[in-house]
N, C-alpha and C positions, 0 to 999 in steps of 0.2 A: 250680550244686546246691545246694538248701538245707542251711544249717549246721545241725548238732545237735551241743548241748553238755549233757554231763551232770555230775552231782556230787552229793554229799550234803551235806544242810544239818543243822543240829543242832535239835531243838525239845525241850523239855522233857526234854534229857539222852538223847533217842533220834536216832539217825542216820536220817534220810529220804533216799531214792534219788529225785533228780529229774531232768528232762530239759527243755531248751530247744530248740526247734526254728525257727527264721527268725533275722532278724536283731535284735539287742538295741536297735536304734534304733526299731523298729518297735512300733506299740501293742500290749500285751501282754494275752494271754486266758489266764485261769489255770482249767485243767479240774480239777473235784473229783470223784473219782470215787464209786460208791456202797459199800453194804454189802458187805463181803468182798473187794473188787475193787479189784486194782492198777493201775498207771498205765495197762496195756495194756489196759483196758476202755474207753478211748477209742480207737476203730480208727485205726489209722496213715492210713487213707484221709481220716478227718475231718481229722486234724492235718494231715495234708499240704494239705488242700484249704483250712485256715486259714492257712496259712503262704504256699501260693501267692497267697491273696487278701491278703496285706500284713501279717499279725499275727506277733508272736513267741508262740510256744504253749508253755506250760509245764504238765507233768502230772509227777504224782509218785505214788509207793506210800505210800499211808497207813501209819501204824503199825500193825503185827500183817499187812502185805500184802506181797509181793514180795520185793527187796531192802532193804526197811527192816526197824529192829528191831522185835522183838515184846514184849508187857509180860505179867507175871504178872498177869491182871486181878484175882484174888482178892485179890494182895497191894496191887494199886496200880489200883485202877478208875478209869475215865475216863468223859468224857461229851461231847455234843456240842460243847461250848464248848472241851474240849481238843483235839479234830479240828480244828476252826476256826482254834485257836491254832497248828496245824502248818502250815496253809493260810498262814499269815501268815508265819511262819518262812520258807516258800518265797519269798514276796514279797521279805522283808527280805535274803535272802541273794544274791538277784539284783538287789536296789537298785532296785526297781519300787516307787512311793510309792502307786499306784493302779493296778486291773488290771480287764478288763473279766471277770467271775467267772460260771462256768459250769457249774453242779452238777446230777449225774444220781441219781436216787433219793435215797439218804441224802445223797449230797453236793449236792443241791437243797436239802436242811435245812441244811446245813452253809452254802452259799452264802446263803441267806436269814438266816442268823443273821449271817454278815459284814456284809450290807447294812444290818442291824437296829443291830449293837452297833457296827460299825466303818465307818461309812458312809464316812468320808474315803478308804478302802482300794478302794472299790468304784464304778469309772465307770459300768457297767451290769451288771444281773442277768439272767442267762438261768437259769429253773428248769427241768429237764426231767424227767420223769416223775417227780414228785414231789409230796407232799403237804405242808399247811403244817405248820413246825416244830413249833408247839405242840399238835398233834393227837395225841391218844393213840389208836392204832391196838388197844390191848390189848383193850377191850371187845368191837368189831366182830368182832376174832377169837374172841373167847371165845364169843360168841354163835353164828357159824358155826359152829365147832369142836362147839360144842353141839347143833346141829341145830335151833337158833331162828332164828326170822326175823330180818332184820336191823330196828335201831332206826331208824324214819324218820326222828328227829332227828340221826343221826349220818351220818358218811361211809360208803361201803358198804364191805363186807369183801372180801376175794379171792375172784376168780371161783371157782365149783365146781370147775371142771377143774382149777385150782390146786391147792386144797385135797386134792381126789382124789390129785394127783400126790404130794403130802407124805405121803399114806397109804400109797402104793407105794413111796416113796423110804425109808420107816421100814424095808422088808422086804429093800432091795437092801443085798448086802454092799457095804462100802466100807473095804477093808484095803490092797490093793494098788494101785498106780499105776493099772493098767488099770480097777480096778472104781472108783475115785473118778473118773476121766475119764469113764467111761461113764455114771455117775450124774449127775455135773455135767452132761454134756451134755445128757442128758434134762431134766433141769431148766430149761436154757436154752432146749430147744425148746417147753417149755409157757412160760415167762416171755415168750418173743418172739412169742407169738400162736398156737402151735399150727396147725391146719390153716387158721385163717383167714390167715395170713401166711407169705408164703414163707421158708424157712429157710435161711440161709447155714451149712451144716452144716461144710464145711470150715474158716470162719473162726472160727465157735464153736469146733471142737476145736482149732484153733492157739491160740486164747486159753487154752482149759482146760488143755491139755497145758503150755503155757509158764509160765502163772501155778502150776502146781504145781512144774514143773523150779525156777524161779526163786526160791520161797517158801523163807525161812528156816526156816519152822514153818507148813506149809499149814492145820492144824486152828486157828491163833492167830486167823485172821481170823473164825471165829465171836464172838470178843469185840465186833465190830461189832453185832452182834445187841443184845447186853447194854448196849452203849453207846446204841444208838439207843433203846432202851426206856427209859431214864433220863430222866424229864419233869422237870427241873429249872426252877426259876424262870425263869431267862434265856431259856428257850424259850416262855415265856408272853407275851412283850412282843408288843404287837399288831403283824403286819406292816402295818398302816397306816402306820406310822413311815418305813416305805421309802421314799426320795425319789429313788434312781436308777432310770433309766427301765429296766423289766422286761418280759421276754417269756417265757411259759410257754409250754412246749411237751409235748404229752401224746399219747400214742398211744389211737386209738380202741379197740384191742383189749387195752389193759393189762390182764391179769388179776391182779395184785400189789396196783397202786392204778387201779380204775377210772376212768374220765376224770372222775368229779365231784372226785376230790381236785385234778387239777390245774386243775379249774374254780373251786375252793375258793381254791387262791392266787392266782389272778388277779382273783377278785372281791375278796380283802383288801388287795391293793396298789393305791394310787390310780394308775392309768393305765395299769395294766398290760395286755399285748397276749396273748391265748391264741390259738396256734396247735394245731389238732389234727389229727395227721397220720392219713390213714386206713392202715388195714393196718399199724401199727406196735404193738408190743407193749412190753413192759419189757425193752428191750435194744436194741441196735445191729445184730444178727446178722441182717440182710435184706438183700438185694441193693440196691447203691444208697443205703439209707438213710444209712449215715455222711456221703455228701456232700450229700445232702438237708438233714441236720441244720446239717452246718457252713455251708451256704448261708444259713440262717437266720439263724445266729449272725453270718455276716460281715454281713448285712443290717441286724442290731441293732446292731452296735456301729460301723457304717460312719460317717464322716462326710460331709455334705452331697456333697463330689464324688466319692466311691467309692460311693454308693447303688446308680446304674444300673450298675454294672460287676455288680453281683452278683447283680440282679434275675433272672436265669435261673436261679441256684440256690437260690433263695427258694421255699418252700412256700406256695401262697396260702389 
């Protein structure tokens, strides 16, 4: 049976909930989740596949999510660098000098930040469904919401179907647990690709319900949006400075960050490999997808002797 160890770590005076799955002697994979998502945003199937493949897997609840402490953002605003420092605190607490860092969405930008600013802590980088950490998506969003054509010199805005969902979401009640779960479930249905992608509704519902029930303050997770929009100078350092072997994974049906965003990350990092997964949106709630993504990570983080054993899990 795979061993699981949980503990709280301290970062910037905040308690963060963490979990390690697998042997402490195995190569470490640090999973960094995206905006407003706690550790369980990384599906158990993905974690277990990595652990079975010979990795120790670390995942954690970001500040303002899950069982971790919450922040009064107005009094104590934070930025991407602070969330990156939280990830480093997890590595420090488990006495890991360097890890294979895997980030999804905003977590992908955090992983990029670590590879740029703390390269000695990053053995390999995997950036999933993320754009470049220094790209300001605000102008593209503003043009799309204002009914203007996209700027051909900018990365594309979210898909029209996602923007339409946001309009519907604004009219949905979000007071009771049941209303919040229903609204968030619909958001994940659209994010994961809508009708173009098979949707694992049971897995998505379990995630939304558990995330709500575990949270110290469910609404605090929206602080991640505020942090993600802060374009501080440290985010503008070119990704070309990244030396860690890099894998970029993106979905062909991503409605939040269309595939051009992943392509831009891969183009900016020397030697990066881009893997576009067909029928993948912006999330992991599709049957078999967590295992496929884990297979890509296993292949990317494998030593020469391990590569062949994970070939069947990897996406061509």
